[in-house]
C-alpha positions as MATLAB code, in Angstrom:
seq = 'VFSPALVGGFIYDDIHLVENNGMIRSFSAWRYWYTHHLWDVGADFAQLGDSLRYWRPSITASYALDWSLGNGNPVVFHVTNLGWHAAATILVLRALIRWTGTTGPAALGALLFALHPTKAESVAWISGRTDVLCIVAMLAVCEFDVRRRANPNRRWGWLGLQVVATALAYTLKEQAIVIPILLAVEEWAARGRTAVVRADMAAMLRRSLPQFVVA';
ca = [
       3.643  -37.304    3.184;
       2.643  -33.829    1.995;
      -0.448  -33.541    4.183;
       1.310  -31.279    6.740;
       1.247  -28.573    4.064;
      -2.533  -28.342    4.405;
      -2.230  -26.317    7.612;
       0.338  -23.942    6.132;
      -0.355  -20.348    5.204;
       1.045  -18.051    2.540;
       4.843  -17.774    2.611;
       7.587  -16.108    0.560;
       6.411  -15.571   -3.037;
       2.832  -16.483   -2.052;
       2.526  -13.118   -0.330;
       2.983  -11.189   -3.580;
       1.614  -13.627   -6.158;
      -1.471  -14.678   -4.201;
      -2.273  -13.030   -0.877;
      -1.709   -9.405   -1.949;
      -2.369   -9.847   -5.659;
      -5.496   -7.877   -6.519;
      -5.482   -9.295  -10.049;
      -6.685  -12.716   -8.893;
      -9.701  -11.498   -6.931;
     -11.980  -12.017   -9.935;
     -11.856  -13.489  -13.424;
     -12.583  -10.084  -14.954;
      -8.831   -9.419  -14.961;
      -8.066  -12.353  -17.271;
      -6.805  -10.097  -20.065;
      -4.217   -8.709  -17.661;
      -2.880  -12.213  -16.980;
      -2.165  -12.786  -20.671;
      -0.700   -9.369  -21.429;
       1.562   -8.992  -18.379;
       4.219  -11.195  -16.872;
       3.701  -13.247  -13.711;
       5.499  -10.823  -11.408;
       3.786   -7.685  -12.688;
       1.929   -7.396   -9.403;
       2.902   -3.948   -8.163;
       5.400   -1.109   -8.126;
       7.658   -2.986   -5.691;
       8.832   -5.206   -8.546;
       9.263   -2.534  -11.202;
      12.993   -2.240  -10.454;
      13.621   -5.932  -11.072;
      13.798   -5.426  -14.817;
      13.832   -8.607  -16.877;
      15.010  -10.921  -14.088;
      11.503  -12.145  -13.212;
       9.649  -11.725  -16.493;
       7.971  -15.117  -16.587;
       4.894  -15.391  -18.809;
       2.711  -17.937  -16.998;
      -0.891  -16.747  -17.324;
      -2.445  -20.133  -16.615;
      -0.690  -20.201  -13.242;
      -2.307  -16.885  -12.364;
      -5.617  -18.292  -13.594;
      -5.218  -21.240  -11.215;
      -4.660  -18.811   -8.337;
      -7.814  -16.924   -9.298;
      -9.825  -20.151   -9.413;
      -8.638  -21.209   -5.970;
      -9.313  -17.742   -4.591;
     -12.885  -17.870   -5.882;
     -13.429  -21.324   -4.363;
     -12.121  -20.487   -0.911;
     -12.248  -16.700   -0.685;
      -8.505  -16.620   -0.189;
      -8.246  -19.523    2.265;
      -4.762  -21.046    1.804;
      -6.116  -24.530    2.546;
      -7.859  -24.528   -0.840;
      -4.575  -23.704   -2.579;
      -2.787  -26.524   -0.775;
      -5.541  -29.033   -1.554;
      -5.268  -28.025   -5.215;
      -1.510  -28.619   -5.177;
      -1.991  -32.073   -3.664;
      -4.678  -32.948   -6.181;
      -2.560  -31.941   -9.151;
       0.412  -33.861   -7.748;
      -1.782  -36.966   -7.547;
      -2.813  -36.421  -11.176;
       0.828  -35.973  -12.176;
       1.756  -39.223  -10.435;
      -0.937  -41.143  -12.333;
       0.286  -39.717  -15.633;
       3.896  -40.537  -14.713;
       2.847  -44.118  -13.967;
       1.067  -44.473  -17.311;
       4.027  -42.974  -19.181;
       6.541  -45.238  -17.447;
       4.441  -48.304  -18.242;
       4.472  -47.313  -21.923;
       8.153  -46.443  -21.923;
       9.401  -49.511  -20.044;
       6.806  -52.101  -21.014;
       6.573  -53.168  -17.363;
       4.178  -52.595  -14.497;
       6.167  -53.279  -11.324;
       9.248  -51.164  -12.089;
       7.010  -48.434  -13.542;
       4.984  -48.395  -10.328;
       8.162  -48.100   -8.270;
       9.307  -45.225  -10.458;
       5.979  -43.449  -10.065;
       6.087  -44.012   -6.304;
       9.567  -42.492   -6.179;
       8.278  -39.516   -8.164;
       5.300  -39.140   -5.812;
       7.189  -39.281   -2.512;
      10.672  -37.957   -3.241;
      11.699  -35.001   -1.044;
      12.623  -32.968   -4.128;
       8.879  -32.607   -4.747;
       8.362  -30.728   -1.480;
       8.802  -27.297   -3.053;
       6.449  -28.045   -5.937;
       3.703  -29.610   -3.802;
       3.885  -28.040   -0.343;
       4.584  -24.493   -1.522;
       1.679  -22.773   -3.262;
       3.923  -20.764   -5.581;
       5.790  -23.938   -6.509;
       2.809  -25.442   -8.298;
       4.182  -24.347  -11.667;
       6.224  -27.562  -11.916;
       3.314  -29.819  -10.985;
       0.843  -28.232  -13.386;
       3.355  -28.113  -16.225;
       4.242  -31.798  -15.970;
       0.532  -32.672  -15.898;
       0.019  -30.724  -19.118;
       3.137  -32.163  -20.793;
       2.262  -35.761  -19.977;
      -1.334  -35.098  -21.002;
       0.016  -34.155  -24.437;
       1.717  -37.559  -24.576;
      -1.394  -39.340  -23.328;
      -3.651  -37.697  -25.900;
      -1.122  -38.353  -28.670;
      -1.037  -42.059  -27.827;
      -4.823  -42.253  -27.735;
      -5.106  -40.384  -31.036;
      -2.892  -42.947  -32.734;
      -4.715  -45.858  -31.093;
      -8.194  -44.563  -32.013;
      -8.168  -43.403  -35.652;
     -11.938  -42.918  -35.632;
     -11.632  -40.352  -32.850;
      -8.308  -38.872  -33.837;
      -9.629  -35.336  -34.311;
     -11.072  -35.240  -30.807;
      -7.827  -36.463  -29.268;
      -5.879  -34.045  -31.463;
      -8.004  -31.180  -30.159;
      -7.249  -32.198  -26.573;
      -3.564  -32.457  -27.463;
      -3.589  -28.906  -28.811;
      -5.300  -27.637  -25.652;
      -2.812  -29.448  -23.397;
       0.083  -28.016  -25.430;
      -1.244  -24.473  -25.079;
      -1.703  -24.968  -21.343;
       1.810  -26.349  -20.912;
       3.399  -23.303  -22.544;
       1.340  -20.926  -20.412;
       2.314  -22.766  -17.223;
       6.108  -22.912  -17.426;
       8.928  -22.584  -19.921;
      10.000  -26.217  -19.491;
       7.202  -27.152  -21.892;
       9.821  -26.947  -24.655;
      10.788  -30.564  -23.820;
       7.440  -31.879  -25.154;
       9.013  -32.814  -28.544;
      11.524  -35.030  -26.742;
       8.747  -36.753  -24.792;
       6.880  -37.493  -28.020;
      10.060  -38.871  -29.566;
      10.316  -41.242  -26.604;
       6.674  -42.232  -27.161;
       7.508  -43.149  -30.764;
      10.525  -45.158  -29.626;
       8.375  -47.032  -27.084;
       5.650  -47.687  -29.666;
       8.260  -49.207  -31.991;
       9.267  -51.801  -29.401;
      11.887  -49.972  -27.293;
      14.681  -51.538  -29.330;
      18.044  -50.117  -30.327;
      17.440  -47.008  -32.410;
      18.254  -47.304  -36.116;
      17.943  -44.693  -38.852;
      14.326  -45.582  -39.646;
      13.412  -45.204  -35.984;
      15.088  -41.807  -35.801;
      13.160  -40.626  -38.846;
       9.861  -41.801  -37.327;
      10.685  -40.182  -33.984;
      11.433  -36.911  -35.744;
       8.193  -37.031  -37.753;
       6.131  -37.663  -34.643;
       7.658  -34.809  -32.695;
       8.121  -32.360  -35.571;
       4.888  -30.363  -34.993;
       5.897  -29.864  -31.376;
       9.420  -28.830  -32.418;
       7.801  -26.145  -34.565;
       5.727  -24.947  -31.611;
       8.791  -24.967  -29.348;
];
């Protein structure tokens, strides 16, 4: 359903953040991405003040990677968006299976997530990829946390991946602050998805506490 986006060019914010952004032409500018906000792309935006001061260096890094792969061809950017949306859908499916304990309804939920028109901005618009990449990182945190608990012998490896996914999420979009809530839901699901009692609440808080500290 999003394949028509593949023939699209750069529009709206893409012009400033991608097409005319000299800071994504090579990876040598990576320090700039982490020390400046997303919209620090030229004098035209100096008068905007704090209204667009989003710190999303990993988004800029993703633009730089796509630019290097396609020499600025917008098709590469659109293919990347579609690929990440597919990854997000798989992670949504896995999370819904854990959270609901079902396969069929979880699959329907993931299908709704994949095809719903509200995803058009995030998938079909290059600059909208922040939402897609952030949800991939957030659900990856949940995935790695579940695997860490299920594989005690490899817990440090999964913990390392969880830390990396957390760092990525916060450098992709501010909505990463909901990660503690997602981990609380994971604890609730792991405890049988029953009515929450005091012991459950304490366990949910313990599981999500490190992420609350980060948030």
